[in-house]
N, C-alpha and C positions, 0 to 999 in steps of 0.2 A: 518760538516753538517751530519745530521744521517742518518745512513745507508737506513731507508724508506723514509726518507727525498729526497736523492740524486737520489735513485732508481725513487721514484716517476715524480722528474724533468726529468731523462733522457727519461722514457716513454713518458710523455708531452712534451717532444722537440720532441719526434719521431714522434708522432700523429701531429703537429706544421710543421713538415719538408713535411710530406704529407703519412706517413708509413701508410698503414691502418690494420697494427696486429707491435707488439712487445709483447716480452716474454725473462726472462730472468730464461738461468738456469746455473747448477756450470760449470767450466771447469774441465773436470774429465774425466777419462775414462767411454766409454758405454759401456753397454753390445753389441751395434751395433758395434763395433770394431771387435768383432770376427767373425761375419757374412764376413764385409767387406774384411777379409782377407781369409775365405774360399771361398767369390763370386772372388779373386784374381786368385787364388788359382787354381780354375775350369776354367781357363782363360774367363769367363765371361767379362771381360775390351774388349774384341777382339784388335779393331786399336786402342783403346785409349790410348797410353800406359801413358800418362802423369797420368791416375789412380793409374800407378803401382809406380811411384815416391814417397819417404817420407812415407810409410805406416806409421811408428812411428810416425811422426805428426800428423795422422789424428784419431791414438789415445789416442793421449792426449797431449792438445792446450798449455801446458806448453811448450812444445819443439818449437812452436810457437812464443810466448810471456813469457819468462821464469817472474816465480811468476803469470802465469794468473790465475782468480782467478771466472772469471765469463765471460758466452756469453751472447753476445746480440742480440738476431735472430729479424730484424726487414721480414716484411711481405707489398708486395705490390701485391695489386689485377692487373691481368691484364685483364678483363673481359670488354673490354670496350662495348661502346654503339652503335658502330658499327653493320649492318647486318651481320649476322653467313654466311661463303662459302657455308654453304649448302643449303641457301636460294637463290644465284644467278641464275636466269635465265636464262644467258647465259654460255651453255654449254661449251666454248670454251674458257673459262676461271678457272684457274687452283683454286685448296683450297689452301691457305695459312696458316700456325699454325698461330692460333690467338698471343703467345707470341711475336712473329715476325712482329707484326705489328709496325708500329710507329718506335720512335728512339729506340736504340741498348740497351736493357736492364741493358748489363752490363756498361754502360756511367749511364742510368739512377738513378741503383740505387748507382752506388758510388758515384756520388754527393752528394744523399741523405745522404749516409754512412759517407760521408767526414764530412759534416756539422756537422752529432752528436758527429764522434769522435773529433772536434774540440769543440765543446758543452760540450764534458766531459772532456776534457783537461782544457778549461777555471775553471770547477766548481772544479775542484780536489784541492784539497789543498797538497795532499800530491806526485803530479807529477803523475799521473796514466798512465801507457803503456797502448798502444793499438794497434793493427791491423785490418784491415778491410776487407774483400774479400764478394767478389759476382758472388758463381760457379767459382771461380777460383784459391782457395788455397786449401791445405790438411785438408777441413774440413767435417765432417759428417753433415752437413749443416738439412737435412731433421729430423734426430735424436735431434739434439739442439734445432731443433722446438718444436719438439714434447713435448721435456724434459722443454721446456721455456712456454707450454701452448698452442702453435700458433693453433695446428692442432694433427690429428693423423695419426698414417699411413693408406692408405686406401690398397685394397687389389691390387689396379693399383697402388701402391707403388708411388703415390703421396701422399703431406701432405695437408689433407684436412680442412678447417676450418669451424666449423657449421654454421656459421655466412655468409662466403663470396664463400666458395668451393674449390675448387683446382688449381682454374687460379694462381697462388701466385707466383712471385718472391720471392728468399727468399735472405738475406746476414746478414753477422754475422759482430761484435765486438768481438775479445777477449782482455780482459782487466783485470790488474791488481787489478781493483776496487771489493773489496767485496757489492755484493749489494743484496739484495732480490729477492729469488730464484720463480718463478713460479711452479705450482707442474704439473705433464704431463697433456696432454690431456688424457680425457679417451677416448677408443677404443667403436668408435660408430658402428664400421663395423659389 
């Protein structure tokens, strides 16, 4: 199967599975990795000690999946049709972050990414290797999302998509498949 054909089939399958966004970027070192190292050096990770583990993997997905060529970033909009907490009339009830409503997003996203990963494995004639993450591994997910065309990084540091906004769960599949890459989303701030 040609690169364009496999890329198109992966994107179509991602949408069929239920993702709102899918973008593909090269699996390589990104300029943002420099900022990550500076961020760590300044102590900005605070008590999030896991952010300090394996910084070299965050710089190079090839250290996670040897021979990695592509990063597939999938996005799922978590803006639901439930009323906003700010609209609640009962002042004795607290506000709950929108992303925390419903099922744990790690489980929700992981199930969808696993299905996409299985599709990639079944579609690959050369035995592509993959590894998926949902905010759980050493991946600069917003940066890969930006380079995959999903959105731009706003002044709020969130990834913003022009169509659905910034309430987006992100997940990645790092793969040895060489795919067609999307261009970076333009900065609209």
